[in-house]
C-alpha positions in Angstrom: -5.5 26.1 -6.5 -6.1 24.9 -9.9 -8.5 22.2 -8.9 -10.0 24.4 -6.3 -10.2 28.1 -5.8 -10.9 26.9 -2.3 -8.4 24.2 -1.1 -9.2 22.7 2.2 -7.0 23.4 5.3 -6.8 20.5 7.7 -4.9 19.1 10.6 -1.5 17.3 10.7 -0.8 13.6 10.0 -0.5 12.6 13.6 -2.7 9.6 14.2 -3.4 10.9 17.7 -4.6 14.3 16.5 -6.1 13.6 13.0 -9.8 13.8 12.7 -11.6 12.1 9.8 -14.9 10.9 8.4 -18.0 11.5 10.5 -15.9 13.0 13.3 -15.0 16.1 11.2 -16.5 19.4 12.4 -18.8 21.4 10.2 -16.2 23.8 8.8 -13.8 21.0 8.0 -16.5 18.9 6.4 -17.6 21.7 4.2 -14.0 22.4 3.2 -13.5 18.8 2.1 -16.8 18.8 0.2 -15.6 21.9 -1.6 -12.3 20.1 -2.4 -14.3 17.1 -3.6 -16.4 19.3 -5.9 -13.3 21.0 -7.4 -11.6 17.7 -8.0 -14.6 16.3 -9.7 -14.8 19.3 -12.0 -11.1 19.3 -12.7 -11.2 15.6 -13.8 -14.4 15.2 -15.8 -15.5 11.8 -17.0 -15.1 10.9 -20.6 -15.3 7.7 -22.6 -11.7 6.7 -21.9 -11.5 7.9 -18.3 -14.5 6.7 -16.3 -12.3 6.3 -13.3 -10.2 9.2 -12.0 -6.9 8.4 -10.3 -5.5 11.1 -7.9 -2.1 11.1 -6.1 -1.8 12.9 -2.8 1.7 14.1 -1.8 3.6 17.0 -0.1 7.0 18.5 0.0 7.8 17.3 3.5 6.6 14.8 6.1 4.0 16.0 8.6 2.0 18.3 6.3 -1.3 16.4 6.5 -1.2 14.4 3.2 -2.5 11.2 4.7 -5.3 13.0 6.5 -6.2 14.8 3.3 -6.2 11.5 1.3 -8.4 9.8 3.8 -10.9 12.6 4.1 -11.1 13.3 0.3 -11.7 9.6 -0.3 -14.4 9.6 2.4 -16.1 12.6 0.9 -16.1 11.1 -2.6 -17.6 7.9 -1.2 -20.2 10.0 0.7 -21.3 11.3 -2.7 -21.9 7.7 -3.7 -18.8 7.4 -5.8 -17.2 4.0 -5.7 -13.8 5.0 -4.2 -10.6 3.0 -3.5 -8.1 4.5 -1.2 -4.6 3.1 -1.7 -2.1 3.3 1.2 1.0 3.7 -1.0 3.2 5.4 1.6 4.8 2.0 2.3 7.6 3.6 4.3 5.4 5.2 7.0 1.8 3.8 6.6 -0.8 5.5 8.9 -4.1 5.0 7.2 -4.6 1.4 8.1 -3.8 2.1 11.7 -6.3 5.0 11.9 -9.1 2.8 10.4 -8.1 -0.3 12.4 -7.5 -2.4 9.3 -5.1 -5.3 8.8 -2.0 -3.8 7.2 -0.7 -7.1 5.6 -1.1 -8.6 3.1 -1.5 -5.5 1.0 0.0 -3.4 -1.8 3.7 -4.4 -1.3 2.9 -8.1 -1.1 1.2 -7.9 -4.6 3.9 -5.8 -6.1 6.7 -8.0 -5.0 4.9 -11.1 -6.3 4.1 -12.8 -3.0 0.4 -12.9 -3.9 -1.6 -12.2 -7.1 -4.7 -11.0 -5.2 -5.1 -7.7 -3.5 -8.0 -7.2 -1.1 -9.8 -3.9 -1.0 -11.0 -3.9 2.6 -14.2 -2.2 3.7 -13.2 1.1 5.3 -15.6 0.8 8.2 -16.6 4.5 7.8 -18.4 4.6 4.5 -20.0 1.8 2.4 -18.7 3.2 -0.9 -15.1 3.4 0.4 -12.7 0.5 0.2 -9.0 0.6 1.3 -5.9 -1.2 0.0 -3.5 -1.2 2.8 0.3 -0.9 2.4 1.2 -4.5 3.2 4.6 -5.4 4.8 7.1 -2.6 4.7 9.5 -3.4 1.8 13.2 -2.3 1.4 12.6 -0.8 -2.0 9.2 1.1 -2.2 10.3 3.3 -5.1 11.2 0.4 -7.4 7.9 -1.4 -6.5 5.7 1.6 -7.1 7.4 2.3 -10.5 7.1 -1.3 -11.7 4.9 -2.7 -14.5 2.9 -4.5 -11.9 1.9 -1.2 -10.2 0.6 0.0 -13.6 -1.3 -3.3 -14.0 -2.8 -2.9 -10.6 -4.0 0.7 -11.2 -5.5 -0.4 -14.5 -7.4 -3.3 -12.8 -8.6 -1.1 -10.0 -9.8 1.5 -12.5 -12.4 -1.0 -13.8 -13.9 -1.3 -10.3 -14.1 2.3 -9.1 -15.1 5.8 -9.9 -12.2 7.3 -8.0 -8.8 6.0 -6.8 -7.0 8.1 -4.2 -3.4 7.2 -3.6 -1.5 8.4 -0.5 2.1 8.9 -1.4 5.3 9.8 0.5 6.7 13.4 0.5 8.5 14.4 -2.6 11.6 16.0 -1.0 12.2 12.9 1.1 12.0 10.1 -1.5 11.1 9.6 -5.2 8.0 7.4 -4.7 5.5 10.1 -5.6 7.4 11.0 -8.7 7.4 7.5 -10.1 3.7 7.0 -9.4 2.8 10.3 -11.1 3.0 8.5 -14.4 0.0 6.3 -13.4 -2.4 9.0 -12.1 -4.6 11.6 -13.7 -3.5 14.3 -11.4 -1.5 15.2 -8.3 -2.6 17.2 -5.3 0.1 19.0 -3.3 -0.5 19.4 0.4 1.2 22.4 2.0 1.0 23.0 5.7 0.8 26.7 6.7 3.8 28.0 8.7 5.6 24.6 8.4 6.8 24.1 4.8 9.4 26.6 3.6 8.9 28.4 0.4 12.1 26.8 -0.9 10.9 23.3 -0.1 7.6 23.8 -1.9 9.2 25.3 -5.0 11.8 22.4 -5.1 9.0 19.8 -4.9 7.0 21.6 -7.6 10.1 21.6 -9.9 10.5 17.9 -9.4 6.9 17.2 -10.3 7.2 19.4 -13.4 10.4 17.6 -14.4 8.5 14.3 -14.1 5.8 15.7 -16.4 3.2 15.3 -13.6 -0.1 17.0 -13.9 -0.5 19.0 -10.8 -4.2 19.7 -10.0 -3.4 22.3 -7.3 -2.7 22.9 -3.6 -4.5 22.1 -0.4 -3.3 24.4 2.4 -3.4 22.7 5.9 -3.2 24.0 9.4 -4.3 27.6 8.5 -5.3 29.9 11.3 -7.8 31.5 8.8 -9.5 28.1 8.6 -9.8 27.8 12.3 -11.4 31.3 12.4 -13.8 30.3 9.6 -12.0 32.2 7.0 -10.2 30.7 4.0 -7.1 31.6 2.1 -6.4 29.7 -1.1 -3.7 29.4 -3.6 -4.0 28.5 -7.3 -1.4 26.3 -9.0 1.1 28.5 -10.8 1.2 30.9 -7.8 3.6 28.8 -5.7 6.4 31.3 -6.3 4.4 33.9 -4.4 3.9 31.8 -1.3 4.4 33.7 1.9 7.3 33.0 4.3 7.0 29.6 6.0 8.7 28.3 9.1 11.6 25.8 8.9 10.8 22.2 8.9 12.5 19.2 10.3 12.7 15.6 9.1 10.6 14.0 11.7 10.5 10.6 10.0 13.3 8.5 8.8 12.6 8.0 5.1 15.3 6.1 3.3 16.4 4.4 0.1 17.2 0.8 -0.4 17.7 -1.6 -3.2 16.2 -5.0 -3.8 15.0 -7.2 -6.7 11.7 -6.1 -8.2 9.3 -8.5 -10.0 9.0 -6.6 -13.4 6.5 -9.1 -14.8 3.2 -7.3 -14.9 1.5 -10.7 -14.7 -2.2 -10.9 -13.6 -3.5 -9.1 -10.6 -6.8 -10.1 -9.1 -8.8 -7.6 -6.9 -11.2 -8.6 -4.3 -13.7 -5.7 -3.7 
């Protein structure tokens, strides 16, 4: 992994099974802290980039991207970094449910122009962590996420945080993560062991490269080696050498739709 010689294996995205925050076991907590360290070293602070923006995605649904986004954001906040977690998987939002937060109004309501204020809610698990929930499920998430207003929102949030972590849909399902990649400093690819096929991972990587996205590296989830206390890691650039993975199924109905998008960047107010 480019960001990490030690990416962190974790559980699936099932809200019933996912473990996060202070409920993480020792091994998982240390793995996420290691991921946090590697992310911080991979995206150093400079005069122009005092806030680092990270996109979290995967090739397919069910690989653990939302769990990874939540726990990485938690670990950054634990290190006293002002962190904003953005629930940008507007097709299948899970983070707000896990944290017991009000889903709407949220991101989609701001991007579609129904409100000019987005509220970063307290996470309830760490004082330095705030969450922007997905909002009402829109018919056209890709168009909203690629809009001028989304860029304005990221710019405004960057003035109020040390890190922004954005949970995005799977690349091979919809284009959302690709359009948002232009607004982030780097992307983390989540790959679930014995779940994602080699072909699916390579196809997702090719799409990211075609979009000129900066890929920080991989986080391997669901590894048996992790359960046994042993870690197996992959660096970015080695994805062509991934071992054989089991077939995957489309467990969620991700779809495309068209609707009018408010392309006026306008003013976005943030309540922290």
